[in-house]
N, CA, C and O of each residue as an XYZ file, in Angstrom:
324
protein
N      78.737     97.145     96.996
C      79.704     98.133     96.571
C      79.642     98.263     95.050
O      79.421     97.281     94.340
N      79.836     99.461     94.573
C      79.797     99.726     93.143
C      81.015     99.119     92.455
O      82.108     99.088     93.020
N      80.815     98.634     91.218
C      81.974     98.123     90.477
C      82.947     99.261     90.175
O      82.553    100.422     90.066
N      84.209     98.907     90.044
C      85.224     99.920     89.791
C      85.153    100.462     88.373
O      85.553    101.595     88.109
N      84.637     99.637     87.458
C      84.630    100.039     86.053
C      83.695     99.125     85.269
O      83.191     98.133     85.796
N      83.474     99.469     84.017
C      82.680     98.634     83.110
C      83.631     97.653     82.429
O      84.408     98.057     81.564
N      83.587     96.383     82.799
C      84.525     95.431     82.207
C      84.284     95.181     80.715
O      85.125     94.583     80.044
N      83.148     95.632     80.200
C      82.821     95.413     78.794
C      83.129     96.638     77.932
O      82.892     96.619     76.725
N      83.652     97.696     78.539
C      83.996     98.901     77.778
C      85.107     98.583     76.782
O      85.928     97.692     77.000
N      85.109     99.322     75.701
C      86.111     99.114     74.656
C      87.511     99.412     75.195
O      87.689    100.218     76.109
N      88.481     98.749     74.612
C      89.882     99.001     74.961
C      90.350    100.253     74.227
O      89.892    100.543     73.122
N      91.258    100.986     74.845
C      91.799    102.197     74.237
C      93.315    102.185     74.395
O      93.836    101.863     75.463
N      94.005    102.533     73.339
C      95.468    102.596     73.386
C      95.894    103.765     74.265
O      95.233    104.802     74.313
N      97.014    103.574     74.958
C      97.551    104.630     75.816
C      99.071    104.595     75.736
O      99.676    103.525     75.674
N      99.666    105.749     75.739
C     101.125    105.840     75.763
C     101.571    105.966     77.211
O     101.094    106.831     77.946
N     102.489    105.100     77.615
C     102.980    105.096     78.983
C     104.501    105.123     78.998
O     105.153    104.665     78.060
N     105.034    105.648     80.039
C     106.472    105.569     80.269
C     106.680    104.635     81.446
O     105.975    104.717     82.452
N     107.659    103.743     81.310
C     107.908    102.753     82.354
C     109.419    102.527     82.468
O     110.152    102.658     81.488
N     109.858    102.195     83.647
C     111.258    101.894     83.893
C     111.694    100.792     82.921
O     111.058     99.740     82.842
N     112.780    101.038     82.183
C     113.236    100.108     81.149
C     113.569     98.735     81.717
O     113.249     97.720     81.100
N     114.205     98.688     82.878
C     114.565     97.404     83.480
C     113.318     96.641     83.915
O     113.231     95.424     83.747
N     112.369     97.359     84.467
C     111.113     96.737     84.881
C     110.390     96.154     83.667
O     109.876     95.037     83.728
N     110.349     96.895     82.583
C     109.709     96.433     81.355
C     110.405     95.191     80.811
O     109.753     94.226     80.414
N     111.724     95.225     80.796
C     112.501     94.086     80.301
C     112.227     92.831     81.123
O     112.030     91.749     80.569
N     112.215     92.980     82.430
C     111.981     91.824     83.302
C     110.553     91.301     83.158
O     110.328     90.092     83.201
N     109.605     92.193     82.989
C     108.213     91.769     82.797
C     108.077     90.988     81.485
O     107.380     89.975     81.424
N     108.744     91.466     80.451
C     108.681     90.758     79.159
C     109.356     89.399     79.250
O     108.865     88.432     78.668
N     110.488     89.303     79.979
C     111.168     88.017     80.172
C     110.239     87.001     80.836
O     110.323     85.803     80.565
N     109.361     87.485     81.700
C     108.435     86.605     82.423
C     107.101     86.437     81.690
O     106.163     85.836     82.213
N     107.037     86.977     80.475
C     105.815     86.897     79.663
C     104.596     87.463     80.377
O     103.502     86.905     80.291
N     104.787     88.561     81.072
C     103.681     89.222     81.765
C     102.908     90.057     80.754
O     103.486     90.842     80.002
N     101.607     89.875     80.750
C     100.735     90.665     79.891
C     100.628     92.051     80.515
O      99.959     92.230     81.533
N     101.284     93.022     79.907
C     101.351     94.356     80.479
C      99.973     95.007     80.606
O      99.680     95.655     81.610
N      99.141     94.837     79.599
C      97.804     95.440     79.645
C      96.992     94.861     80.797
O      96.348     95.600     81.542
N      97.024     93.551     80.942
C      96.260     92.906     82.015
C      96.821     93.288     83.384
O      96.065     93.520     84.327
N      98.150     93.353     83.487
C      98.766     93.710     84.768
C      98.424     95.146     85.150
O      98.126     95.423     86.312
N      98.463     96.056     84.186
C      98.113     97.441     84.462
C      96.649     97.561     84.850
O      96.316     98.262     85.806
N      95.769     96.883     84.115
C      94.345     96.938     84.451
C      94.107     96.452     85.876
O      93.353     97.073     86.625
N      94.742     95.348     86.255
C      94.556     94.814     87.608
C      95.078     95.786     88.654
O      94.444     95.991     89.690
N      96.225     96.380     88.386
C      96.791     97.357     89.325
C      95.882     98.580     89.446
O      95.702     99.110     90.542
N      95.313     99.028     88.336
C      94.405    100.170     88.377
C      93.120     99.836     89.134
O      92.603    100.673     89.873
N      92.607     98.629     88.956
C      91.411     98.206     89.691
C      91.690     98.261     91.192
O      90.886     98.799     91.953
N      92.814     97.712     91.614
C      93.168     97.713     93.031
C      93.370     99.131     93.561
O      92.949     99.446     94.675
N      94.009     99.982     92.769
C      94.224    101.374     93.176
C      92.902    102.114     93.279
O      92.690    102.869     94.228
N      92.001    101.908     92.310
C      90.687    102.544     92.358
C      89.895    102.098     93.585
O      89.274    102.917     94.262
N      89.921    100.804     93.867
C      89.210    100.298     95.056
C      89.741    100.960     96.332
O      88.972    101.398     97.188
N      91.049    101.021     96.435
C      91.659    101.623     97.621
C      91.277    103.093     97.749
O      90.889    103.547     98.825
N      91.388    103.837     96.649
C      91.068    105.267     96.688
C      89.586    105.499     96.983
O      89.239    106.408     97.737
N      88.707    104.677     96.390
C      87.275    104.830     96.656
C      86.963    104.528     98.114
O      86.134    105.199     98.729
N      87.630    103.517     98.666
C      87.428    103.186    100.077
C      87.869    104.352    100.959
O      87.158    104.746    101.884
N      89.051    104.897    100.662
C      89.556    106.039    101.422
C      88.601    107.235    101.307
O      88.326    107.918    102.293
N      88.106    107.474    100.101
C      87.190    108.595     99.872
C      85.888    108.385    100.650
O      85.376    109.311    101.279
N      85.355    107.149    100.601
C      84.108    106.854    101.309
C      84.298    107.048    102.813
O      83.453    107.646    103.478
N      85.406    106.543    103.341
C      85.673    106.702    104.766
C      85.795    108.169    105.160
O      85.293    108.581    106.205
N      86.463    108.953    104.319
C      86.605    110.383    104.607
C      85.251    111.083    104.579
O      84.961    111.919    105.435
N      84.425    110.742    103.592
C      83.112    111.369    103.460
C      82.168    110.975    104.585
O      81.258    111.729    104.929
N      82.383    109.797    105.159
C      81.466    109.280    106.170
C      82.063    109.241    107.573
O      81.473    108.669    108.490
N      83.222    109.846    107.734
C      83.926    109.826    109.024
C      83.053    110.357    110.160
O      83.015    109.766    111.240
N      82.355    111.466    109.924
C      81.518    112.062    110.974
C      80.367    111.128    111.350
O      80.059    110.970    112.532
N      79.738    110.516    110.364
C      78.620    109.609    110.641
C      79.101    108.368    111.384
O      78.426    107.891    112.296
N      80.244    107.852    111.006
C      80.800    106.676    111.682
C      81.129    107.009    113.130
O      80.840    106.222    114.032
N      81.730    108.168    113.354
C      82.063    108.585    114.719
C      80.802    108.766    115.546
O      80.764    108.368    116.710
N      79.765    109.363    114.958
C      78.507    109.568    115.677
C      77.867    108.225    116.030
O      77.349    108.052    117.133
N      77.904    107.283    115.100
C      77.343    105.954    115.365
C      78.129    105.258    116.479
O      77.540    104.679    117.392
N      79.450    105.318    116.398
C      80.281    104.696    117.431
C      80.017    105.315    118.803
O      79.973    104.600    119.804
N      79.841    106.623    118.856
C      79.502    107.288    120.116
C      78.160    106.808    120.645
O      78.008    106.545    121.838
N      77.189    106.696    119.747
C      75.858    106.226    120.136
C      75.932    104.805    120.709
O      75.336    104.514    121.746
N      76.666    103.933    120.026
C      76.806    102.547    120.489
C      77.501    102.503    121.843
O      77.117    101.728    122.719
N      78.512    103.326    122.010
C      79.226    103.350    123.288
C      78.306    103.799    124.432
O      78.387    103.276    125.543
N      77.451    104.753    124.154
C      76.555    105.269    125.189
C      75.338    104.378    125.416
O      74.902    104.212    126.555
N      74.779    103.796    124.339
C      73.498    103.097    124.432
C      73.560    101.619    124.061
O      72.563    100.912    124.208
N      74.682    101.146    123.594
C      74.764     99.773    123.129
C      74.172     99.644    121.739
O      73.717    100.629    121.157
N      74.178     98.440    121.212
C      73.631     98.209    119.875
C      72.219     97.675    119.974
O      71.834     97.088    120.985
N      71.453     97.881    118.923
C      70.096     97.379    118.859
C      70.123     95.870    119.071
O      70.920     95.163    118.456
N      69.277     95.401    119.915
C      69.169     93.968    120.135
C      69.990     93.445    121.292
O      69.914     92.256    121.601
N      70.780     94.296    121.948
C      71.563     93.832    123.087
C      70.669     93.184    124.131
O      71.030     92.161    124.711
N      69.515     93.770    124.369
C      68.602     93.249    125.399
C      67.980     91.927    124.965
O      67.539     91.151    125.813
N      67.935     91.657    123.683
C      67.311     90.433    123.173
C      68.289     89.276    123.044
O      67.883     88.124    122.890
N      69.558     89.581    123.107
C      70.585     88.570    122.898
C      70.596     87.593    124.054
O      70.472     87.993    125.212
N      70.746     86.301    123.743
C      70.762     85.268    124.795
C      72.150     84.658    124.986
O      72.293     83.666    125.701
N      73.145     85.221    124.374
C      74.504     84.691    124.544
C      75.415     85.739    125.110
O      76.599     85.478    125.323
């Protein structure tokens, strides 16, 4: 699977709006906001890419599943278990 991003890319400042209470609680817990956001974005990107891949390949997956249902999988005749 392709990496979600270049981990060596330069950092860039960004202006964000966040719930004030959430920000306060995160700071009380000494949460690194940049690291937490990056991790959340990585997870979101992975999920979206997976969804996109599945949508793009839905027809091929269905065709393969139909083929397997009708003909079995390669090697069924060779299997000894």
